[in-house]
N, C-alpha and C positions, 0 to 999 in steps of 0.2 A: 900774625896771620888773622885775617878778618873775613868771615864767611856769612853770607846772607842766604837763607833757605826761603824759597818763594813758592807759594801756591795761591789758590783763590781765597779760601776761608780761614786759613791759618788755625784750624781747630784739630786736625788729625795728623796727616802725613808730615807736614813741615814741623809740627811740634815734636813728633817722634824722632825725626832726623836731628833736630836741635838737641834733644835729650841724649841720643846716642853719641853725637860728636862731642858734646861736653863731657860725657862719661869717658871718652877715649883720651882726652887731653884738655886739662883745664887752662893751658896756656893759649889756646886758640879762642878768639872771640867769635862766638856763634850766635847769630840772631835769626829769627824767622818772622815772616810777615805774609800778608795776603792783600789782594786788591779789593776784596769784599770781605773783610774780617768778620768772623762769627762773634757772637757776644761772649762766648766762653770756649775753653778747650773741651772737646767731646769727652764725656765721662768714661766711655769705653777705651779711648786712647790713654787716658790716665790709668785705667785699670790694667790694661795689657802691658803698659810700660812698667808699672809697679811689679808685675809678675816676674820681670827680669831685673828688678832691683833699681829701676830708674824712676825718680820722682819728678813728674812734670805737673803736679797738682797746683803749684803756685804760678804756673805760666799763664799768660794772658795773650789772646790774639791781638796782633798789632797791624796797623795799616801801613803798607809799603811806602806811602807818601812821606812818612816821618823819616825815612832813610835816604831819600833822593839826594840830599846834599852831602852824603857821606861817600867815602871810597871803600871798595871791597876788593880783596884779593880774588875771591870766588863768589859768584852768584850761581846758585844751583836751583833750578826749577824741578819740582817733583810731581807735576801733574802727569797723568797717564798719557794724554794726547796733547803733547806740547804745542803742536802747530794749530790746534783747534781751540783749546780751552785754557792754556796756560797764560798767566799774566806776563806783561812786559815791564821791565825795570829800566828806567831812563837815567839812573845815576851812573857814576864812574865805577867800572868793573874791569879788572885785569883779565879774568878768565870766566867765561860763561859756560856752564855745563847743564845738561839735562839728564836726570836719572828719574825716569817716570814710574809711578805706582798708581794702581787703581785707588779710587777714593773709598775708603771703608765706610764713610758716613752714608754712602748710597746703598749699603748692603740691606737686603730684604730677607725676611724669613723669621724663623723662631729665634728666641734669644740666643740659643746655642749656635745656630747657623750664623747669626750676625757677629757674635763674638769670635767665632772661628775665622771670619773674614778679617777682623781687626788683628787677630793673632798672625794670620798669614801675611798681611801687609807689614806688620811689625817685624816679622822674621825676614821678609824680603828687604826691608829697609836696613836691618842690622847687617845682612850679608852684603848689600850694595855699598853701604857707607863704611863698613869695615874695610872693604877693598879700596874704596876711595881714599880713606885715611892712610892706609898702608902705602899706597902709591904716592900720596901727598908727602909723606914723611920719608920717602926714599927707601921704601921696603923695610919697614920696622925700625926706623931710627929711634933710638931710646928704648928699644925692646929689652926687657930683662928676662929673657927665656919664658915669657908668658905664653907663647904659642909654639915653642919648640923650634923656632926659626934659627937659633944660633948654633 
């Protein structure tokens, strides 16, 4: 299984999604990229993911162009307004999905208000991609009573 997570800057949302999916299952190849990649992963994305035990501090934003020649089982865009702002991937993809989230990098306010937005988006991503993963794996395939489903 090979999944590409796509957004514009590849500094927040797509990096968090990549981190969550990798934490669910290390047999899935998960990559993330952007059409206009940032120079670094946003420090607050790193911080809020560390709060839930996921280290994305070594991740680097990547340009989607480096993946055009590859095939993916899933391409998932994570921009909030897919039809207006989300990039397009022209490589071979079996399934295209959109699971949109606000961009926490655009948050304004005090330090506490901004980090609260990052935490909200992190939690929304966790919920959305936990559901995606469970449906992908046929409703808890491989589950060992981690969530009481058995």
